[in-house]
C-alpha positions in Angstrom: -6.0 -1.7 -39.4 -2.7 -3.7 -38.9 -1.5 -5.6 -36.0 0.2 -3.4 -34.6 -1.5 -0.1 -35.5 -4.4 -2.0 -33.3 -1.8 -2.7 -30.0 -0.3 1.0 -30.7 -4.3 2.4 -30.1 -5.0 0.1 -27.5 -1.6 1.5 -25.7 -2.3 4.8 -25.4 -5.7 3.9 -24.2 -4.7 1.7 -21.4 -2.2 4.8 -20.7 -4.9 7.3 -20.2 -7.2 4.6 -18.0 -4.0 3.8 -16.0 -3.6 7.8 -15.4 -7.2 8.3 -14.4 -7.2 5.4 -12.0 -4.1 6.5 -10.6 -5.5 9.8 -9.8 -8.4 9.0 -8.6 -7.3 6.1 -6.1 -5.4 9.5 -4.7 -8.4 11.2 -5.4 -9.8 8.0 -2.0 -7.0 9.1 0.1 -8.1 12.5 0.9 -12.0 12.8 1.2 -13.0 16.7 0.8 -9.8 17.4 0.0 -8.7 17.0 3.8 -5.7 14.9 4.5 -6.5 14.5 8.4 -8.0 10.8 7.8 -5.5 9.1 6.1 -3.2 10.3 8.8 -5.2 9.0 11.5 -6.0 5.5 9.7 -9.7 7.0 9.2 -10.3 5.3 5.8 -11.9 1.9 4.2 -9.2 -0.8 4.7 -10.2 -1.3 0.6 -8.8 2.7 -0.2 -5.7 1.5 1.6 -5.0 -1.4 -0.9 -3.7 0.5 -3.8 -5.8 -0.7 -6.7 -6.1 2.5 -8.3 -2.4 3.0 -8.1 -0.6 0.0 -8.5 -3.4 -2.5 -10.0 -5.1 -0.5 -12.4 -2.2 2.1 -12.9 1.4 0.8 -12.7 0.7 -2.6 -13.5 -1.7 -1.6 -16.1 1.2 1.3 -17.8 3.6 -2.3 -18.4 1.7 -3.5 -21.2 0.9 0.3 -21.9 4.5 1.0 -22.6 4.8 -2.4 -24.5 2.2 -2.4 -26.8 3.2 1.1 -27.5 6.7 0.5 -28.6 5.7 -1.8 -31.4 7.1 0.0 -34.3 6.9 -2.9 -37.2 3.3 -2.7 -39.4 4.1 -5.0 -41.0 5.3 -8.9 -41.3 8.4 -8.4 -41.9 12.0 -7.6 -40.4 13.8 -8.4 -37.3 17.7 -9.4 -37.0 17.7 -11.1 -41.0 14.9 -12.9 -40.6 11.9 -11.8 -42.6 8.6 -11.6 -40.4 10.4 -13.0 -37.1 10.7 -9.8 -35.6 6.9 -9.2 -35.7 5.6 -12.2 -34.5 8.0 -12.5 -31.8 6.8 -8.7 -30.6 2.9 -9.2 -31.0 3.0 -12.5 -29.0 5.6 -11.0 -26.5 2.7 -8.4 -26.2 0.5 -11.1 -24.8 2.3 -11.3 -21.9 1.7 -7.8 -21.5 -1.4 -8.0 -21.8 -1.7 -10.9 -19.2 -0.3 -8.5 -16.6 -2.9 -5.7 -17.7 -5.1 -8.0 -17.2 -4.1 -8.8 -13.3 -3.9 -5.4 -12.8 -7.3 -4.2 -14.0 -9.3 -7.5 -12.4 -7.5 -6.8 -8.9 -8.6 -3.3 -8.9 -12.4 -4.3 -10.5 -12.1 -7.1 -6.9 -11.6 -4.0 -4.5 -13.6 -1.1 -6.6 -16.4 -4.1 -6.2 -15.5 -5.5 -2.2 -15.0 -1.5 -1.1 -18.3 -0.1 -2.6 -20.4 -3.8 -1.6 -18.9 -2.7 2.3 -19.2 1.1 2.8 -16.7 3.3 3.7 -15.3 4.0 7.4 -17.1 7.0 9.2 -17.8 8.2 11.9 -21.5 8.1 12.7 -24.1 9.8 15.2 -25.6 6.7 16.4 -22.9 4.7 17.6 -20.3 7.8 18.0 -17.3 6.0 16.9 -15.6 4.7 13.8 -17.3 1.6 12.0 -18.6 0.7 8.9 -22.2 1.4 9.5 -23.2 -0.3 5.9 -21.2 -3.6 6.1 -24.7 -5.7 6.8 -26.1 -4.3 3.8 -24.6 -6.0 1.1 -24.0 -3.1 -0.9 -28.0 -2.7 -0.5 -26.9 1.1 1.6 -25.7 2.4 -2.7 -29.8 2.2 -3.5 -30.7 3.7 0.3 -30.0 7.3 0.6 -31.6 8.4 3.5 -29.1 6.3 5.4 -26.4 7.9 4.0 -26.6 10.7 6.4 -25.7 8.6 9.7 -22.1 9.2 8.3 -21.1 12.3 9.9 -17.2 12.4 9.5 -15.6 12.6 6.6 -18.6 15.0 5.4 -20.4 13.4 2.2 -17.7 9.6 3.0 -20.4 7.8 1.0 -21.4 10.0 -1.9 -17.2 10.7 -2.3 -16.6 6.7 -2.0 -19.1 5.7 -4.5 -18.6 7.6 -7.0 -14.7 7.5 -6.5 -14.9 3.6 -6.3 -17.5 3.3 -9.3 -14.9 5.4 -11.9 -12.7 2.7 -10.5 -14.8 0.0 -11.4 -15.8 1.2 -14.6 -12.2 2.1 -15.8 -10.9 -0.8 -14.4 -13.2 -3.1 -16.3 -12.1 -1.0 -19.9 -8.8 -2.2 -19.2 -9.7 -5.7 -18.8 -11.5 -5.7 -22.3 -9.1 -3.3 -23.6 -6.3 -5.9 -22.6 -8.1 -8.9 -23.8 -8.9 -7.2 -27.2 -4.5 -7.3 -27.6 -4.3 -11.2 -25.8 -6.6 -12.1 -29.2 -4.6 -9.1 -30.8 -1.4 -10.5 -30.4 -1.8 -13.9 -31.3 -3.3 -12.9 -34.4 -0.5 -11.0 -35.6 2.1 -13.2 -34.3 0.4 -16.1 -36.1 -0.4 -13.9 -39.6 4.0 -13.3 -39.4 5.2 -16.7 -39.0 2.6 -17.7 -41.4 4.3 -14.9 -43.4 7.6 -15.5 -42.7 7.0 -19.2 -43.9 5.9 -17.8 -47.8 8.5 -16.0 -48.0 10.9 -18.6 -47.3 9.2 -20.3 -50.1 9.6 -17.9 -52.3 13.3 -17.9 -51.7 
């Protein structure tokens, strides 16, 4: 597989992952499909960080579009200079990949913090909106008997854990794909430059 084909393959995968991140983040805003908790600001502060929409979503869509737009599959043809176009395009894709690294990294960090802190909910003990699992440092994830402490929104613990875990995994895959493209872009750019020099000497 050529460097350009590899980049486009990564781009299409990032496109799908970014759209999934956006959907997962939107769902976090509407526990059980209800809108009132968002309008009443009864959501976790990490949910409102838009890590799936901005980080794993739009910031990853940028490199995805760049990678998909890499048309040349050989190392030749740009502005009359053999190899220049391909090498420049591949090296510029490295910069786009760094944007994806930042976005996916943001998605990973906020998802992990959200899972560690736990949901913001109305408890039957305090009868108030609090973060009941903050002191557990993520230990609540395995203490299923304590999940019932949250009365509203219903099943908010399961809802948050599921979606934040999905965002964590999606962000991780995006991070890996962007890192792969950094390597692919550098190799493709160097290969294009070498090809250009060789053809110059032949001429």
